[in-house]
PDBQT receptor file of N, H, CA, C and O in Angstrom, charges set to zero:
ATOM      1  N   MET A   1      90.277 123.461 115.153  1.00  0.00    +0.000 N 
ATOM      2  CA  MET A   1      89.476 122.551 114.251  1.00  0.00    +0.000 C 
ATOM      3  C   MET A   1      88.487 121.793 114.922  1.00  0.00    +0.000 C 
ATOM      4  O   MET A   1      88.747 120.803 115.606  1.00  0.00    +0.000 OA
ATOM      5  N   ALA A   2      87.281 122.280 114.717  1.00  0.00    +0.000 N 
ATOM      6  H   ALA A   2      87.070 123.084 114.161  1.00  0.00    +0.000 HD
ATOM      7  CA  ALA A   2      86.143 121.635 115.436  1.00  0.00    +0.000 C 
ATOM      8  C   ALA A   2      85.505 120.462 114.749  1.00  0.00    +0.000 C 
ATOM      9  O   ALA A   2      84.782 119.712 115.405  1.00  0.00    +0.000 OA
ATOM     10  N   ASN A   3      85.732 120.243 113.425  1.00  0.00    +0.000 N 
ATOM     11  H   ASN A   3      86.320 120.852 112.892  1.00  0.00    +0.000 HD
ATOM     12  CA  ASN A   3      85.065 119.222 112.719  1.00  0.00    +0.000 C 
ATOM     13  C   ASN A   3      85.653 117.830 113.086  1.00  0.00    +0.000 C 
ATOM     14  O   ASN A   3      86.796 117.529 112.742  1.00  0.00    +0.000 OA
ATOM     15  N   ASP A   4      84.815 116.943 113.826  1.00  0.00    +0.000 N 
ATOM     16  H   ASP A   4      83.886 117.187 114.106  1.00  0.00    +0.000 HD
ATOM     17  CA  ASP A   4      85.213 115.746 114.221  1.00  0.00    +0.000 C 
ATOM     18  C   ASP A   4      85.546 114.617 113.232  1.00  0.00    +0.000 C 
ATOM     19  O   ASP A   4      86.218 113.630 113.533  1.00  0.00    +0.000 OA
ATOM     20  N   ASP A   5      84.976 114.873 111.936  1.00  0.00    +0.000 N 
ATOM     21  H   ASP A   5      84.430 115.675 111.692  1.00  0.00    +0.000 HD
ATOM     22  CA  ASP A   5      85.129 113.852 110.910  1.00  0.00    +0.000 C 
ATOM     23  C   ASP A   5      86.216 114.275 110.019  1.00  0.00    +0.000 C 
ATOM     24  O   ASP A   5      86.285 113.709 108.928  1.00  0.00    +0.000 OA
ATOM     25  N   PHE A   6      87.112 115.220 110.324  1.00  0.00    +0.000 N 
ATOM     26  H   PHE A   6      87.055 115.680 111.210  1.00  0.00    +0.000 HD
ATOM     27  CA  PHE A   6      88.092 115.751 109.508  1.00  0.00    +0.000 C 
ATOM     28  C   PHE A   6      89.479 115.495 110.381  1.00  0.00    +0.000 C 
ATOM     29  O   PHE A   6      89.594 116.018 111.490  1.00  0.00    +0.000 OA
ATOM     30  N   SER A   7      90.392 114.767 109.893  1.00  0.00    +0.000 N 
ATOM     31  H   SER A   7      90.298 114.342 108.993  1.00  0.00    +0.000 HD
ATOM     32  CA  SER A   7      91.722 114.588 110.579  1.00  0.00    +0.000 C 
ATOM     33  C   SER A   7      92.763 114.586 109.479  1.00  0.00    +0.000 C 
ATOM     34  O   SER A   7      92.549 114.151 108.348  1.00  0.00    +0.000 OA
ATOM     35  N   ILE A   8      93.931 115.116 109.907  1.00  0.00    +0.000 N 
ATOM     36  H   ILE A   8      94.105 115.469 110.826  1.00  0.00    +0.000 HD
ATOM     37  CA  ILE A   8      95.032 115.203 109.051  1.00  0.00    +0.000 C 
ATOM     38  C   ILE A   8      96.083 114.130 109.445  1.00  0.00    +0.000 C 
ATOM     39  O   ILE A   8      96.273 113.848 110.628  1.00  0.00    +0.000 OA
ATOM     40  N   HIS A   9      96.743 113.556 108.459  1.00  0.00    +0.000 N 
ATOM     41  H   HIS A   9      96.589 113.786 107.498  1.00  0.00    +0.000 HD
ATOM     42  CA  HIS A   9      97.740 112.466 108.753  1.00  0.00    +0.000 C 
ATOM     43  C   HIS A   9      98.963 112.794 107.923  1.00  0.00    +0.000 C 
ATOM     44  O   HIS A   9      98.879 113.377 106.842  1.00  0.00    +0.000 OA
ATOM     45  N   ASP A  10     100.209 112.361 108.517  1.00  0.00    +0.000 N 
ATOM     46  H   ASP A  10     100.277 111.887 109.395  1.00  0.00    +0.000 HD
ATOM     47  CA  ASP A  10     101.294 112.440 107.737  1.00  0.00    +0.000 C 
ATOM     48  C   ASP A  10     101.267 111.553 106.638  1.00  0.00    +0.000 C 
ATOM     49  O   ASP A  10     100.521 110.574 106.651  1.00  0.00    +0.000 OA
ATOM     50  N   ASP A  11     102.099 111.836 105.579  1.00  0.00    +0.000 N 
ATOM     51  H   ASP A  11     102.704 112.631 105.569  1.00  0.00    +0.000 HD
ATOM     52  CA  ASP A  11     102.000 110.894 104.290  1.00  0.00    +0.000 C 
ATOM     53  C   ASP A  11     102.369 109.469 104.620  1.00  0.00    +0.000 C 
ATOM     54  O   ASP A  11     101.947 108.529 103.945  1.00  0.00    +0.000 OA
ATOM     55  N   ASP A  12     103.177 109.315 105.685  1.00  0.00    +0.000 N 
ATOM     56  H   ASP A  12     103.520 110.078 106.233  1.00  0.00    +0.000 HD
ATOM     57  CA  ASP A  12     103.712 107.775 106.096  1.00  0.00    +0.000 C 
ATOM     58  C   ASP A  12     102.670 107.146 107.047  1.00  0.00    +0.000 C 
ATOM     59  O   ASP A  12     102.831 105.990 107.439  1.00  0.00    +0.000 OA
ATOM     60  N   CYS A  13     101.606 107.884 107.423  1.00  0.00    +0.000 N 
ATOM     61  H   CYS A  13     101.476 108.823 107.104  1.00  0.00    +0.000 HD
ATOM     62  CA  CYS A  13     100.696 107.294 108.437  1.00  0.00    +0.000 C 
ATOM     63  C   CYS A  13      99.910 106.121 107.886  1.00  0.00    +0.000 C 
ATOM     64  O   CYS A  13      99.474 106.085 106.736  1.00  0.00    +0.000 OA
ATOM     65  N   GLU A  14      99.754 105.132 108.820  1.00  0.00    +0.000 N 
ATOM     66  H   GLU A  14     100.108 105.161 109.755  1.00  0.00    +0.000 HD
ATOM     67  CA  GLU A  14      99.046 103.821 108.407  1.00  0.00    +0.000 C 
ATOM     68  C   GLU A  14      97.560 104.302 108.151  1.00  0.00    +0.000 C 
ATOM     69  O   GLU A  14      96.857 103.592 107.432  1.00  0.00    +0.000 OA
ATOM     70  N   LYS A  15      97.090 105.343 108.637  1.00  0.00    +0.000 N 
ATOM     71  H   LYS A  15      97.661 105.920 109.221  1.00  0.00    +0.000 HD
ATOM     72  CA  LYS A  15      95.596 105.776 108.341  1.00  0.00    +0.000 C 
ATOM     73  C   LYS A  15      95.385 106.114 106.958  1.00  0.00    +0.000 C 
ATOM     74  O   LYS A  15      94.280 106.038 106.421  1.00  0.00    +0.000 OA
ATOM     75  N   GLN A  16      96.557 106.530 106.313  1.00  0.00    +0.000 N 
ATOM     76  H   GLN A  16      97.455 106.592 106.750  1.00  0.00    +0.000 HD
ATOM     77  CA  GLN A  16      96.547 106.942 104.863  1.00  0.00    +0.000 C 
ATOM     78  C   GLN A  16      95.872 105.702 104.053  1.00  0.00    +0.000 C 
ATOM     79  O   GLN A  16      95.182 105.956 103.065  1.00  0.00    +0.000 OA
ATOM     80  N   ASP A  17      96.048 104.533 104.422  1.00  0.00    +0.000 N 
ATOM     81  H   ASP A  17      96.608 104.327 105.224  1.00  0.00    +0.000 HD
ATOM     82  CA  ASP A  17      95.605 103.398 103.855  1.00  0.00    +0.000 C 
ATOM     83  C   ASP A  17      94.024 103.248 103.859  1.00  0.00    +0.000 C 
ATOM     84  O   ASP A  17      93.461 102.471 103.088  1.00  0.00    +0.000 OA
ATOM     85  N   ASN A  18      93.398 103.977 104.702  1.00  0.00    +0.000 N 
ATOM     86  H   ASN A  18      93.856 104.609 105.328  1.00  0.00    +0.000 HD
ATOM     87  CA  ASN A  18      91.980 103.981 104.850  1.00  0.00    +0.000 C 
ATOM     88  C   ASN A  18      91.344 105.038 103.981  1.00  0.00    +0.000 C 
ATOM     89  O   ASN A  18      90.282 105.547 104.339  1.00  0.00    +0.000 OA
ATOM     90  N   GLY A  19      91.966 105.413 102.801  1.00  0.00    +0.000 N 
ATOM     91  H   GLY A  19      92.829 105.000 102.510  1.00  0.00    +0.000 HD
ATOM     92  CA  GLY A  19      91.303 106.242 101.876  1.00  0.00    +0.000 C 
ATOM     93  C   GLY A  19      91.603 107.781 102.141  1.00  0.00    +0.000 C 
ATOM     94  O   GLY A  19      91.071 108.642 101.441  1.00  0.00    +0.000 OA
ATOM     95  N   TRP A  20      92.466 108.093 103.168  1.00  0.00    +0.000 N 
ATOM     96  H   TRP A  20      92.898 107.394 103.737  1.00  0.00    +0.000 HD
ATOM     97  CA  TRP A  20      92.767 109.483 103.392  1.00  0.00    +0.000 C 
ATOM     98  C   TRP A  20      93.777 109.934 102.285  1.00  0.00    +0.000 C 
ATOM     99  O   TRP A  20      94.716 109.220 101.931  1.00  0.00    +0.000 OA
ATOM    100  N   MET A  21      93.503 111.225 101.742  1.00  0.00    +0.000 N 
ATOM    101  H   MET A  21      92.741 111.805 102.029  1.00  0.00    +0.000 HD
ATOM    102  CA  MET A  21      94.358 111.731 100.778  1.00  0.00    +0.000 C 
ATOM    103  C   MET A  21      95.583 112.291 101.521  1.00  0.00    +0.000 C 
ATOM    104  O   MET A  21      95.413 112.890 102.583  1.00  0.00    +0.000 OA
ATOM    105  N   PRO A  22      96.858 112.112 100.984  1.00  0.00    +0.000 N 
ATOM    106  CA  PRO A  22      98.088 112.684 101.262  1.00  0.00    +0.000 C 
ATOM    107  C   PRO A  22      97.938 114.170 101.170  1.00  0.00    +0.000 C 
ATOM    108  O   PRO A  22      97.133 114.647 100.371  1.00  0.00    +0.000 OA
ATOM    109  N   LEU A  23      98.714 114.972 101.993  1.00  0.00    +0.000 N 
ATOM    110  H   LEU A  23      99.368 114.585 102.643  1.00  0.00    +0.000 HD
ATOM    111  CA  LEU A  23      98.558 116.402 101.906  1.00  0.00    +0.000 C 
ATOM    112  C   LEU A  23      99.964 116.893 101.353  1.00  0.00    +0.000 C 
ATOM    113  O   LEU A  23     101.018 116.303 101.587  1.00  0.00    +0.000 OA
ATOM    114  N   SER A  24      99.858 117.935 100.664  1.00  0.00    +0.000 N 
ATOM    115  H   SER A  24      99.001 118.414 100.473  1.00  0.00    +0.000 HD
ATOM    116  CA  SER A  24     101.079 118.575 100.162  1.00  0.00    +0.000 C 
ATOM    117  C   SER A  24     101.296 119.704 101.073  1.00  0.00    +0.000 C 
ATOM    118  O   SER A  24     102.455 120.003 101.358  1.00  0.00    +0.000 OA
ATOM    119  N   ASP A  25     100.183 120.450 101.627  1.00  0.00    +0.000 N 
ATOM    120  H   ASP A  25      99.241 120.207 101.395  1.00  0.00    +0.000 HD
ATOM    121  CA  ASP A  25     100.298 121.507 102.496  1.00  0.00    +0.000 C 
ATOM    122  C   ASP A  25      99.269 121.399 103.621  1.00  0.00    +0.000 C 
ATOM    123  O   ASP A  25      98.187 120.859 103.386  1.00  0.00    +0.000 OA
ATOM    124  N   LEU A  26      99.550 121.881 104.821  1.00  0.00    +0.000 N 
ATOM    125  H   LEU A  26     100.428 122.319 105.012  1.00  0.00    +0.000 HD
ATOM    126  CA  LEU A  26      98.565 121.830 105.866  1.00  0.00    +0.000 C 
ATOM    127  C   LEU A  26      97.492 122.926 105.599  1.00  0.00    +0.000 C 
ATOM    128  O   LEU A  26      97.806 124.032 105.159  1.00  0.00    +0.000 OA
ATOM    129  N   PRO A  27      96.200 122.565 105.887  1.00  0.00    +0.000 N 
ATOM    130  CA  PRO A  27      95.208 123.559 105.706  1.00  0.00    +0.000 C 
ATOM    131  C   PRO A  27      95.474 124.744 106.644  1.00  0.00    +0.000 C 
ATOM    132  O   PRO A  27      96.176 124.695 107.654  1.00  0.00    +0.000 OA
ATOM    133  N   ASP A  28      94.773 125.886 106.143  1.00  0.00    +0.000 N 
ATOM    134  H   ASP A  28      94.202 125.925 105.323  1.00  0.00    +0.000 HD
ATOM    135  CA  ASP A  28      94.972 127.248 106.943  1.00  0.00    +0.000 C 
ATOM    136  C   ASP A  28      94.419 127.009 108.355  1.00  0.00    +0.000 C 
ATOM    137  O   ASP A  28      94.883 127.702 109.261  1.00  0.00    +0.000 OA
ATOM    138  N   GLU A  29      93.542 126.163 108.615  1.00  0.00    +0.000 N 
ATOM    139  H   GLU A  29      93.165 125.600 107.879  1.00  0.00    +0.000 HD
ATOM    140  CA  GLU A  29      92.997 125.978 109.855  1.00  0.00    +0.000 C 
ATOM    141  C   GLU A  29      93.947 125.403 110.910  1.00  0.00    +0.000 C 
ATOM    142  O   GLU A  29      93.685 125.485 112.110  1.00  0.00    +0.000 OA
ATOM    143  N   VAL A  30      95.006 124.846 110.460  1.00  0.00    +0.000 N 
ATOM    144  H   VAL A  30      95.219 124.780 109.485  1.00  0.00    +0.000 HD
ATOM    145  CA  VAL A  30      96.125 124.223 111.436  1.00  0.00    +0.000 C 
ATOM    146  C   VAL A  30      96.989 125.471 111.780  1.00  0.00    +0.000 C 
ATOM    147  O   VAL A  30      97.690 126.044 110.946  1.00  0.00    +0.000 OA
ATOM    148  N   THR A  31      96.878 125.827 113.039  1.00  0.00    +0.000 N 
ATOM    149  H   THR A  31      96.309 125.362 113.717  1.00  0.00    +0.000 HD
ATOM    150  CA  THR A  31      97.757 126.852 113.483  1.00  0.00    +0.000 C 
ATOM    151  C   THR A  31      98.775 126.461 114.637  1.00  0.00    +0.000 C 
ATOM    152  O   THR A  31      99.583 127.273 115.089  1.00  0.00    +0.000 OA
ATOM    153  N   SER A  32      98.677 125.238 115.045  1.00  0.00    +0.000 N 
ATOM    154  H   SER A  32      98.021 124.578 114.678  1.00  0.00    +0.000 HD
ATOM    155  CA  SER A  32      99.489 124.717 116.105  1.00  0.00    +0.000 C 
ATOM    156  C   SER A  32      99.506 123.180 116.014  1.00  0.00    +0.000 C 
ATOM    157  O   SER A  32      98.681 122.529 115.373  1.00  0.00    +0.000 OA
ATOM    158  N   MET A  33     100.539 122.661 116.728  1.00  0.00    +0.000 N 
ATOM    159  H   MET A  33     101.210 123.189 117.249  1.00  0.00    +0.000 HD
ATOM    160  CA  MET A  33     100.499 121.193 116.800  1.00  0.00    +0.000 C 
ATOM    161  C   MET A  33      99.344 120.574 117.466  1.00  0.00    +0.000 C 
ATOM    162  O   MET A  33      98.997 119.428 117.176  1.00  0.00    +0.000 OA
ATOM    163  N   ASP A  34      98.725 121.295 118.359  1.00  0.00    +0.000 N 
ATOM    164  H   ASP A  34      99.006 122.225 118.594  1.00  0.00    +0.000 HD
ATOM    165  CA  ASP A  34      97.464 120.839 118.988  1.00  0.00    +0.000 C 
ATOM    166  C   ASP A  34      96.317 120.545 117.996  1.00  0.00    +0.000 C 
ATOM    167  O   ASP A  34      95.441 119.730 118.287  1.00  0.00    +0.000 OA
ATOM    168  N   ASP A  35      96.324 121.198 116.849  1.00  0.00    +0.000 N 
ATOM    169  H   ASP A  35      97.035 121.860 116.612  1.00  0.00    +0.000 HD
ATOM    170  CA  ASP A  35      95.414 120.997 115.731  1.00  0.00    +0.000 C 
ATOM    171  C   ASP A  35      95.528 119.663 115.022  1.00  0.00    +0.000 C 
ATOM    172  O   ASP A  35      94.628 119.236 114.299  1.00  0.00    +0.000 OA
ATOM    173  N   LEU A  36      96.710 118.990 115.262  1.00  0.00    +0.000 N 
ATOM    174  H   LEU A  36      97.441 119.337 115.850  1.00  0.00    +0.000 HD
ATOM    175  CA  LEU A  36      97.099 117.709 114.607  1.00  0.00    +0.000 C 
ATOM    176  C   LEU A  36      96.885 116.673 115.680  1.00  0.00    +0.000 C 
ATOM    177  O   LEU A  36      97.725 116.469 116.557  1.00  0.00    +0.000 OA
ATOM    178  N   GLU A  37      95.592 115.935 115.581  1.00  0.00    +0.000 N 
ATOM    179  H   GLU A  37      94.910 116.101 114.869  1.00  0.00    +0.000 HD
ATOM    180  CA  GLU A  37      95.399 115.006 116.531  1.00  0.00    +0.000 C 
ATOM    181  C   GLU A  37      96.035 113.717 116.430  1.00  0.00    +0.000 C 
ATOM    182  O   GLU A  37      96.254 113.075 117.457  1.00  0.00    +0.000 OA
ATOM    183  N   CYS A  38      96.372 113.251 115.234  1.00  0.00    +0.000 N 
ATOM    184  H   CYS A  38      96.195 113.773 114.399  1.00  0.00    +0.000 HD
ATOM    185  CA  CYS A  38      96.843 111.900 115.115  1.00  0.00    +0.000 C 
ATOM    186  C   CYS A  38      98.265 111.712 115.640  1.00  0.00    +0.000 C 
ATOM    187  O   CYS A  38      99.066 112.645 115.585  1.00  0.00    +0.000 OA
ATOM    188  N   ASP A  39      98.604 110.489 116.161  1.00  0.00    +0.000 N 
ATOM    189  H   ASP A  39      97.954 109.730 116.205  1.00  0.00    +0.000 HD
ATOM    190  CA  ASP A  39      99.917 110.285 116.745  1.00  0.00    +0.000 C 
ATOM    191  C   ASP A  39     101.074 110.496 115.716  1.00  0.00    +0.000 C 
ATOM    192  O   ASP A  39     102.226 110.768 116.054  1.00  0.00    +0.000 OA
ATOM    193  N   CYS A  40     100.681 110.354 114.510  1.00  0.00    +0.000 N 
ATOM    194  H   CYS A  40      99.745 110.134 114.235  1.00  0.00    +0.000 HD
ATOM    195  CA  CYS A  40     101.649 110.342 113.366  1.00  0.00    +0.000 C 
ATOM    196  C   CYS A  40     102.559 111.638 113.381  1.00  0.00    +0.000 C 
ATOM    197  O   CYS A  40     103.644 111.639 112.800  1.00  0.00    +0.000 OA
ATOM    198  N   TRP A  41     102.120 112.650 114.010  1.00  0.00    +0.000 N 
ATOM    199  H   TRP A  41     101.239 112.649 114.483  1.00  0.00    +0.000 HD
ATOM    200  CA  TRP A  41     102.733 113.990 114.035  1.00  0.00    +0.000 C 
ATOM    201  C   TRP A  41     103.636 113.923 115.314  1.00  0.00    +0.000 C 
ATOM    202  O   TRP A  41     104.357 114.907 115.485  1.00  0.00    +0.000 OA
ATOM    203  N   ALA A  42     103.700 113.061 116.107  1.00  0.00    +0.000 N 
ATOM    204  H   ALA A  42     103.115 112.262 115.968  1.00  0.00    +0.000 HD
ATOM    205  CA  ALA A  42     104.487 113.122 117.353  1.00  0.00    +0.000 C 
ATOM    206  C   ALA A  42     106.007 113.435 117.075  1.00  0.00    +0.000 C 
ATOM    207  O   ALA A  42     106.715 114.065 117.861  1.00  0.00    +0.000 OA
ATOM    208  N   GLU A  43     106.414 112.940 115.905  1.00  0.00    +0.000 N 
ATOM    209  H   GLU A  43     105.839 112.428 115.267  1.00  0.00    +0.000 HD
ATOM    210  CA  GLU A  43     107.849 113.047 115.610  1.00  0.00    +0.000 C 
ATOM    211  C   GLU A  43     108.330 114.619 115.258  1.00  0.00    +0.000 C 
ATOM    212  O   GLU A  43     109.506 114.938 115.083  1.00  0.00    +0.000 OA
ATOM    213  N   TYR A  44     107.307 115.436 115.197  1.00  0.00    +0.000 N 
ATOM    214  H   TYR A  44     106.352 115.177 115.340  1.00  0.00    +0.000 HD
ATOM    215  CA  TYR A  44     107.616 116.876 114.848  1.00  0.00    +0.000 C 
ATOM    216  C   TYR A  44     107.455 117.641 116.158  1.00  0.00    +0.000 C 
ATOM    217  O   TYR A  44     106.546 117.370 116.943  1.00  0.00    +0.000 OA
ATOM    218  N   ASP A  45     108.315 118.563 116.370  1.00  0.00    +0.000 N 
ATOM    219  H   ASP A  45     109.053 118.783 115.733  1.00  0.00    +0.000 HD
ATOM    220  CA  ASP A  45     108.223 119.392 117.415  1.00  0.00    +0.000 C 
ATOM    221  C   ASP A  45     107.490 120.721 117.263  1.00  0.00    +0.000 C 
ATOM    222  O   ASP A  45     107.073 121.317 118.256  1.00  0.00    +0.000 OA
ATOM    223  N   SER A  46     107.325 121.208 115.975  1.00  0.00    +0.000 N 
ATOM    224  H   SER A  46     107.665 120.724 115.168  1.00  0.00    +0.000 HD
ATOM    225  CA  SER A  46     106.738 122.347 115.662  1.00  0.00    +0.000 C 
ATOM    226  C   SER A  46     106.079 122.289 114.144  1.00  0.00    +0.000 C 
ATOM    227  O   SER A  46     106.523 121.478 113.331  1.00  0.00    +0.000 OA
ATOM    228  N   ILE A  47     105.166 123.049 113.853  1.00  0.00    +0.000 N 
ATOM    229  H   ILE A  47     104.805 123.708 114.513  1.00  0.00    +0.000 HD
ATOM    230  CA  ILE A  47     104.620 123.204 112.536  1.00  0.00    +0.000 C 
ATOM    231  C   ILE A  47     105.660 123.557 111.603  1.00  0.00    +0.000 C 
ATOM    232  O   ILE A  47     105.627 123.007 110.503  1.00  0.00    +0.000 OA
ATOM    233  N   SER A  48     106.571 124.375 111.854  1.00  0.00    +0.000 N 
ATOM    234  H   SER A  48     106.598 124.823 112.748  1.00  0.00    +0.000 HD
ATOM    235  CA  SER A  48     107.614 124.734 110.957  1.00  0.00    +0.000 C 
ATOM    236  C   SER A  48     108.473 123.586 110.395  1.00  0.00    +0.000 C 
ATOM    237  O   SER A  48     109.095 123.674 109.337  1.00  0.00    +0.000 OA
ATOM    238  N   GLU A  49     108.454 122.476 111.210  1.00  0.00    +0.000 N 
ATOM    239  H   GLU A  49     107.948 122.404 112.070  1.00  0.00    +0.000 HD
ATOM    240  CA  GLU A  49     109.134 121.209 110.808  1.00  0.00    +0.000 C 
ATOM    241  C   GLU A  49     108.475 120.499 109.708  1.00  0.00    +0.000 C 
ATOM    242  O   GLU A  49     109.116 119.767 108.953  1.00  0.00    +0.000 OA
ATOM    243  N   ILE A  50     107.185 120.696 109.593  1.00  0.00    +0.000 N 
ATOM    244  H   ILE A  50     106.664 121.291 110.206  1.00  0.00    +0.000 HD
ATOM    245  CA  ILE A  50     106.412 119.863 108.748  1.00  0.00    +0.000 C 
ATOM    246  C   ILE A  50     106.534 120.395 107.396  1.00  0.00    +0.000 C 
ATOM    247  O   ILE A  50     105.950 119.846 106.461  1.00  0.00    +0.000 OA
TER     248      ILE A  50
């Protein structure tokens, strides 16, 4: 995911309060945990857990 102004956050992430929309599904562009840059994803070991 190359777009720097696009980031994905867990529904419980504090950054959701800044106008981010909660996600029901990850976008197709997310293929690994490396694509999820925010620390809110650290509790997950793999994409299949999300």
